C-alpha positions as CSV (number, residue, x, y, z in Angstrom):
1,M,103.0,-65.2,-16.0
2,G,104.2,-62.2,-13.9
3,G,103.3,-61.0,-10.5
4,C,105.0,-61.6,-7.2
5,P,105.7,-65.3,-6.4
6,L,105.3,-64.6,-2.7
7,L,101.9,-63.0,-3.1
8,N,100.8,-65.6,-5.7
9,F,101.9,-68.7,-3.7
10,G,101.0,-67.2,-0.4
11,T,97.5,-66.4,-1.5
12,E,97.0,-69.9,-2.8
13,A,98.7,-71.9,-0.1
14,D,97.6,-70.0,3.0
15,D,95.0,-72.6,3.9
16,T,95.7,-75.4,1.6
17,N,99.4,-76.3,1.7
18,P,101.2,-75.8,5.1
19,V,104.7,-76.6,3.6
20,V,104.4,-73.9,0.9
21,K,102.8,-71.5,3.4
22,E,105.8,-71.9,5.8
23,K,108.3,-71.4,2.9
24,V,106.5,-68.2,1.8
25,N,106.4,-67.0,5.4
26,R,110.2,-67.6,5.8
27,A,110.8,-65.7,2.5
28,I,108.7,-62.8,3.6
29,K,110.5,-62.7,7.0
30,R,113.9,-62.8,5.2
31,G,112.9,-60.0,2.9
32,Q,111.8,-57.9,5.9
33,E,115.0,-58.7,7.7
34,L,117.0,-57.5,4.6
35,L,115.0,-54.3,4.5
36,S,115.5,-53.7,8.2
37,G,119.2,-54.2,7.8
38,I,119.4,-51.6,5.0
39,I,117.4,-49.2,7.2
40,E,119.7,-49.8,10.2
41,K,122.7,-49.1,7.9
42,G,121.0,-45.8,6.8
43,I,120.4,-44.9,10.5
44,S,124.1,-45.5,11.2
45,N,125.1,-43.4,8.2
46,K,122.7,-40.7,9.5
47,E,120.6,-41.0,6.3
48,F,117.5,-41.9,8.3
49,R,116.3,-40.6,11.7
50,A,117.8,-42.3,14.7
51,D,114.4,-42.9,16.3
52,W,113.1,-45.1,13.4
53,N,112.1,-48.6,14.3
54,S,113.7,-50.4,11.5
55,A,111.7,-53.7,11.9
56,D,108.4,-51.8,11.9
57,F,109.2,-49.7,8.9
58,A,110.5,-52.8,7.0
59,T,107.1,-54.4,7.6
60,V,105.3,-51.3,6.4
61,L,107.6,-50.9,3.4
62,F,107.2,-54.5,2.4
63,A,103.4,-54.4,2.7
64,M,103.1,-51.2,0.8
65,L,105.3,-52.5,-2.1
66,E,103.4,-55.8,-2.3
67,G,100.1,-54.1,-2.1
68,G,101.1,-51.5,-4.6
69,H,102.3,-54.1,-7.0
70,L,99.0,-55.9,-6.8
71,I,97.0,-52.7,-7.3
72,A,99.2,-51.7,-10.3
73,R,98.8,-55.1,-11.9
74,M,95.0,-55.1,-11.4
75,S,94.4,-51.5,-12.6
76,G,96.9,-51.7,-15.5
77,N,98.7,-48.5,-14.4
78,N,101.3,-47.4,-11.9
79,D,99.5,-44.3,-10.5
80,R,99.0,-45.9,-7.1
81,M,102.5,-47.3,-7.0
82,I,103.9,-43.8,-7.7
83,A,101.8,-42.5,-4.8
84,I,103.1,-45.3,-2.5
85,G,106.7,-44.4,-3.6
86,N,106.1,-40.8,-2.8
87,T,104.7,-41.6,0.6
88,L,107.6,-43.9,1.4
89,K,110.1,-41.2,0.5
90,K,108.5,-38.8,3.0
């Protein structure tokens, strides 16, 4: 119970089930595309700097949130997730 389905399935299927691996990969790419679109809208609205690379930042954001979620689950507290959130806000 719990956890991120992408991380859970991706970790298990990366070298055992190519069909699941591809589905997880597509879901990750879609998530990054959605984040990139939000960032692009923020750039257009002058909420974010115009020189941001939205695709690169979406990848970093996604990875930090996934990793932070794993760390928080394993440690039993949200301290590192809070640090990640603070870093992303900067």
